[in-house]
DSSP file (Angstrom, degrees, kcal/mol; ACC not computed):
  #  RESIDUE AA STRUCTURE BP1 BP2  ACC     N-H-->O    O-->H-N    N-H-->O    O-->H-N    TCO  KAPPA ALPHA  PHI   PSI    X-CA   Y-CA   Z-CA
    1    1 A M     >        0   0    0      0, 0.0     4,-2.6     0, 0.0     5,-0.2   0.000 360.0 360.0 360.0 -41.4 -250.5   97.9 -171.8
    2    2 A D  H  >  +     0   0    0      1,-0.2     4,-2.3     2,-0.2     5,-0.2   0.910 360.0  49.6 -60.3 -41.8 -246.9   96.7 -171.5
    3    3 A E  H  > S+     0   0    0      2,-0.2     4,-2.2     1,-0.2    -1,-0.2   0.905 110.9  49.7 -64.9 -41.6 -247.8   94.5 -168.5
    4    4 A L  H  > S+     0   0    0      2,-0.2     4,-2.3     1,-0.2    -2,-0.2   0.939 112.4  46.3 -61.8 -48.4 -250.7   93.0 -170.4
    5    5 A L  H  X S+     0   0    0     -4,-2.6     4,-2.3     1,-0.2    -2,-0.2   0.867 111.1  52.6 -65.9 -36.0 -248.6   92.2 -173.5
    6    6 A A  H  X S+     0   0    0     -4,-2.3     4,-2.3    -5,-0.2    -1,-0.2   0.906 109.6  49.4 -64.4 -40.6 -245.8   90.7 -171.3
    7    7 A S  H  X S+     0   0    0     -4,-2.2     4,-2.4     2,-0.2    -2,-0.2   0.901 110.3  50.8 -63.9 -40.8 -248.4   88.5 -169.6
    8    8 A C  H  X S+     0   0    0     -4,-2.3     4,-2.5     2,-0.2    -2,-0.2   0.905 109.4  50.7 -62.6 -41.7 -249.8   87.4 -173.0
    9    9 A A  H  X S+     0   0    0     -4,-2.3     4,-1.9     2,-0.2    -2,-0.2   0.914 110.8  48.4 -63.6 -43.5 -246.2   86.6 -174.2
   10   10 A R  H  X S+     0   0    0     -4,-2.3     4,-1.5     1,-0.2    -2,-0.2   0.912 111.6  50.3 -62.8 -42.1 -245.5   84.5 -171.1
   11   11 A Y  H  X S+     0   0    0     -4,-2.4     4,-1.6     1,-0.2     3,-0.3   0.920 108.6  51.8 -61.2 -44.5 -248.8   82.7 -171.6
   12   12 A A  H  < S+     0   0    0     -4,-2.5     6,-0.3     1,-0.2    -1,-0.2   0.856 106.1  54.6 -63.4 -35.2 -248.1   81.9 -175.2
   13   13 A L  H  < S+     0   0    0     -4,-1.9    -1,-0.2     1,-0.2    -2,-0.2   0.852 110.8  45.8 -65.6 -33.9 -244.7   80.5 -174.2
   14   14 A R  H  < S+     0   0    0     -4,-1.5    -1,-0.2     1,-0.3    -2,-0.2   0.732 121.7  37.6 -80.2 -23.1 -246.4   78.1 -171.8
   15   15 A R  S >< S+     0   0    0     -4,-1.6     3,-2.2    -5,-0.2    -1,-0.3  -0.691  71.6 179.5-128.5  77.6 -249.1   77.1 -174.4
   16   16 A P  T 3  S+     0   0    0      0, 0.0    -1,-0.1     0, 0.0    -2,-0.1   0.725  79.4  47.0 -58.6 -26.8 -247.3   77.0 -177.7
   17   17 A R  T 3  S+     0   0    0      2,-0.1     2,-0.3     0, 0.0    -5,-0.1   0.329  90.9 108.2 -96.9   9.0 -250.3   76.0 -179.8
   18   18 A T    <   -     0   0    0     -3,-2.2     2,-0.4    -6,-0.3    -3,-0.1  -0.672  54.7-153.3 -92.1 138.7 -252.6   78.6 -178.3
   19   19 A S        -     0   0    0     -2,-0.3     2,-0.5    28,-0.0    30,-0.3  -0.915  13.6-138.3-106.6 137.2 -253.8   81.7 -180.1
   20   20 A I  E     -a   49   0A   0     28,-3.0    30,-2.3    -2,-0.4     2,-0.5  -0.825  14.5-148.8 -96.9 130.1 -254.7   84.8 -178.0
   21   21 A T  E     -a   50   0A   0     -2,-0.5     2,-0.4    28,-0.2    30,-0.2  -0.866   8.6-163.9-103.5 127.8 -257.8   86.6 -179.1
   22   22 A F  E     -a   51   0A   0     28,-2.6    30,-3.0    -2,-0.5     2,-0.5  -0.901  10.4-145.2-107.4 138.1 -258.1   90.4 -178.6
   23   23 A E  E     -a   52   0A   0     -2,-0.4     2,-0.5    28,-0.2    30,-0.2  -0.903  16.3-172.4-103.6 129.1 -261.4   92.1 -178.8
   24   24 A Y  E     -a   53   0A   0     28,-2.7    30,-3.0    -2,-0.5     2,-0.6  -0.937  10.9-154.1-129.6 107.2 -261.3   95.6 -180.3
   25   25 A T  E     -a   54   0A   0     -2,-0.5     2,-0.5    28,-0.2    28,-0.1  -0.710  17.5-139.5 -84.3 122.7 -264.4   97.8 -180.2
   26   26 A M  E     -a   55   0A   0     28,-2.7    30,-1.4    -2,-0.6    41,-0.6  -0.707  16.3-167.5 -90.0 126.4 -264.3  100.3 -183.1
   27   27 A L  B >>  -B   66   0B   0     -2,-0.5     3,-2.2    39,-0.2     4,-1.8  -0.958  31.5-107.1-116.2 125.9 -265.5  103.9 -182.3
   28   28 A K  T 34 S-     0   0    0     37,-2.6    37,-0.3    -2,-0.5    39,-0.1  -0.261 100.0  -5.0 -55.2 123.0 -266.1  106.3 -185.1
   29   29 A G  T 34 S+     0   0    0      1,-0.1    -1,-0.3    35,-0.1    -3,-0.0   0.442 125.5  75.4  74.8  -0.2 -263.4  108.9 -185.3
   30   30 A V  T <4 S-     0   0    0     -3,-2.2    -2,-0.2     3,-0.0    -1,-0.1   0.817 117.5 -10.7-107.1 -51.7 -261.8  107.6 -182.1
   31   31 A N  S  < S+     0   0    0     -4,-1.8    -3,-0.1     1,-0.1     0, 0.0  -0.005 105.9  94.3-142.9  32.4 -259.9  104.4 -183.0
   32   32 A D        +     0   0    0     -5,-0.4    -4,-0.1    -6,-0.1    -1,-0.1   0.123  53.7 110.9-117.8  21.6 -261.0  103.4 -186.5
   33   33 A H  S >> S-     0   0    0      1,-0.1     4,-1.5    -3,-0.1     3,-1.0  -0.617  79.0-111.0 -93.1 156.0 -258.3  105.0 -188.7
   34   34 A P  H 3> S+     0   0    0      0, 0.0     4,-2.2     0, 0.0     5,-0.2   0.843 118.0  59.9 -53.4 -35.0 -255.7  103.0 -190.7
   35   35 A E  H 3> S+     0   0    0      1,-0.2     4,-2.2     2,-0.2     5,-0.2   0.867 101.6  53.6 -63.4 -34.7 -253.0  104.3 -188.3
   36   36 A H  H <> S+     0   0    0     -3,-1.0     4,-2.2     2,-0.2    -1,-0.2   0.898 107.3  51.2 -65.4 -39.7 -254.8  102.7 -185.4
   37   37 A A  H  X S+     0   0    0     -4,-1.5     4,-2.4     2,-0.2    -2,-0.2   0.912 109.5  50.2 -63.2 -42.2 -254.8   99.4 -187.2
   38   38 A R  H  X S+     0   0    0     -4,-2.2     4,-2.4     1,-0.2    -2,-0.2   0.905 110.2  50.0 -63.2 -40.8 -251.0   99.7 -187.8
   39   39 A Q  H  X S+     0   0    0     -4,-2.2     4,-2.1     2,-0.2    -1,-0.2   0.894 109.9  51.2 -64.0 -39.2 -250.4  100.5 -184.1
   40   40 A L  H  X S+     0   0    0     -4,-2.2     4,-1.7     2,-0.2    -2,-0.2   0.922 110.3  48.4 -63.9 -44.5 -252.5   97.5 -183.1
   41   41 A V  H  X S+     0   0    0     -4,-2.4     4,-1.1     1,-0.2    -2,-0.2   0.917 109.8  52.9 -61.2 -43.6 -250.5   95.2 -185.4
   42   42 A K  H  < S+     0   0    0     -4,-2.4     3,-0.4     1,-0.2     4,-0.2   0.895 108.7  50.2 -60.5 -41.1 -247.2   96.6 -184.1
   43   43 A L  H  < S+     0   0    0     -4,-2.1     3,-0.3     1,-0.2    -1,-0.2   0.864 120.6  34.2 -63.5 -36.4 -248.3   95.9 -180.5
   44   44 A M  H >< S+     0   0    0     -4,-1.7     3,-2.2     1,-0.2     5,-0.3   0.396  82.5 106.2-103.4   2.5 -249.3   92.3 -181.2
   45   45 A R  T 3< S+     0   0    0     -4,-1.1    -1,-0.2    -3,-0.4    -2,-0.1   0.735  81.9  49.7 -62.1 -22.8 -246.7   91.2 -183.9
   46   46 A R  T 3  S+     0   0    0     -3,-0.3    -1,-0.3    -4,-0.2    -2,-0.1   0.340 100.9  80.4 -96.4   7.9 -244.7   89.0 -181.5
   47   47 A L  S <  S-     0   0    0     -3,-2.2     2,-1.8   -27,-0.0   -38,-0.1  -0.845  85.4-118.8-113.7 148.9 -247.8   87.2 -180.2
   48   48 A P  S    S+     0   0    0      0, 0.0   -28,-3.0     0, 0.0     2,-0.3  -0.631  70.5 141.9 -79.3  85.5 -249.7   84.3 -181.7
   49   49 A A  E     -a   20   0A   0     -2,-1.8     2,-0.3    -5,-0.3   -28,-0.2  -0.835  42.6-164.1-132.9 160.6 -252.8   86.4 -181.8
   50   50 A K  E     -a   21   0A   0    -30,-2.3   -28,-2.6    -2,-0.3     2,-0.4  -0.942  18.4-136.6-136.6 161.8 -255.9   87.4 -183.7
   51   51 A V  E     -a   22   0A   0     -2,-0.3     2,-0.6   -30,-0.2   -28,-0.2  -0.974   1.7-153.6-125.2 131.9 -258.2   90.4 -183.4
   52   52 A N  E     -a   23   0A   0    -30,-3.0   -28,-2.7    -2,-0.4     2,-0.6  -0.921  17.5-146.4 -98.6 118.7 -262.0   90.5 -183.4
   53   53 A L  E     -a   24   0A   0     -2,-0.6   -28,-0.2   -30,-0.2   -30,-0.1  -0.761  15.2-164.6 -85.6 124.8 -263.2   93.9 -184.7
   54   54 A I  E     -a   25   0A   0    -30,-3.0   -28,-2.7    -2,-0.6     2,-0.2  -0.935  14.5-136.3-116.0 113.9 -266.4   94.8 -182.9
   55   55 A P  E     -a   26   0A   0      0, 0.0   -28,-0.1     0, 0.0    11,-0.1  -0.475  34.3-107.7 -64.6 135.4 -268.5   97.6 -184.3
   56   56 A F        -     0   0    0    -30,-1.4    10,-0.0     9,-0.2   -28,-0.0  -0.397  23.0-143.2 -64.3 137.1 -269.7   99.8 -181.4
   57   57 A N        -     0   0    0     -2,-0.1    -1,-0.1     8,-0.1     8,-0.0  -0.885  22.4-139.8-103.4 102.6 -273.4   99.4 -180.6
   58   58 A P        -     0   0    0      0, 0.0     2,-0.3     0, 0.0     7,-0.1  -0.174  20.7-171.8 -62.9 154.1 -274.6  102.9 -179.7
   59   59 A F    >   -     0   0    0      5,-0.2     3,-2.0     0, 0.0     5,-0.1  -0.944  38.0 -73.1-141.4 161.6 -277.0  103.4 -176.8
   60   60 A I  T 3  S+     0   0    0     -2,-0.3     3,-0.1     1,-0.3     0, 0.0  -0.320 117.2  20.7 -59.5 130.1 -279.0  106.4 -175.5
   61   61 A G  T 3  S+     0   0    0      1,-0.3    -1,-0.3    -2,-0.0     2,-0.2   0.303  91.6 124.3  96.0  -8.7 -276.7  108.9 -173.8
   62   62 A T    <   -     0   0    0     -3,-2.0    -1,-0.3     1,-0.1     0, 0.0  -0.541  51.3-153.5 -84.2 152.0 -273.4  107.8 -175.3
   63   63 A R  S    S+     0   0    0     -2,-0.2     2,-0.2    -3,-0.1    -1,-0.1   0.483  70.1  91.9 -96.8  -5.0 -271.2  110.3 -177.1
   64   64 A F        -     0   0    0     -5,-0.1     2,-0.3   -37,-0.0    -5,-0.2  -0.550  59.2-156.2 -92.2 155.8 -269.7  107.6 -179.3
   65   65 A E        -     0   0    0    -37,-0.3   -37,-2.6    -2,-0.2     2,-0.2  -0.889  25.4 -99.2-127.5 159.3 -270.9  106.4 -182.7
   66   66 A R  B     -B   27   0B   0     -2,-0.3   -39,-0.2   -39,-0.2     3,-0.1  -0.552  43.0-111.9 -74.6 138.2 -270.5  103.2 -184.7
   67   67 A S        -     0   0    0    -41,-0.6    -1,-0.1    -2,-0.2   -41,-0.1  -0.377  40.9 -95.7 -65.1 149.5 -267.8  103.2 -187.4
   68   68 A D     >  -     0   0    0      1,-0.1     4,-2.2    -2,-0.0     3,-0.4  -0.363  31.3-116.8 -65.2 148.5 -269.0  103.2 -190.9
   69   69 A E  H  > S+     0   0    0      1,-0.2     4,-2.4     2,-0.2     5,-0.2   0.876 115.3  52.9 -55.8 -41.7 -269.1   99.7 -192.5
   70   70 A A  H  > S+     0   0    0      1,-0.2     4,-2.0     2,-0.2    -1,-0.2   0.875 108.7  50.0 -63.6 -36.9 -266.6  100.7 -195.2
   71   71 A V  H  4 S+     0   0    0     -3,-0.4    -2,-0.2     2,-0.2    -1,-0.2   0.906 110.2  50.2 -68.1 -41.5 -264.2  101.9 -192.5
   72   72 A I  H  < S+     0   0    0     -4,-2.2    -2,-0.2     1,-0.2    -1,-0.2   0.935 112.5  46.5 -61.5 -46.7 -264.6   98.6 -190.5
   73   73 A R  H  <        0   0    0     -4,-2.4    -1,-0.2     1,-0.3    -2,-0.2   0.850 360.0 360.0 -66.4 -34.5 -263.9   96.5 -193.6
   74   74 A A     <        0   0    0     -4,-2.0    -1,-0.3    -5,-0.2    -2,-0.2   0.511 360.0 360.0 -66.2 360.0 -260.8   98.6 -194.6
């Protein structure tokens, strides 16, 4: 993770008007709590970045579930 964020920071320095987009798939009970959002913000606070929250799309055989709509919005 450190290497990825360092690469993003170097990229942002070379492209000052560029915003980096992170995709974050939300999994019910795994990474959808307010504390996870705070950790994500802390990781990215020094980058010109935005986050797309992606609700998980369950499929047959997966053990993961989609986060509730209210949790995603919060």
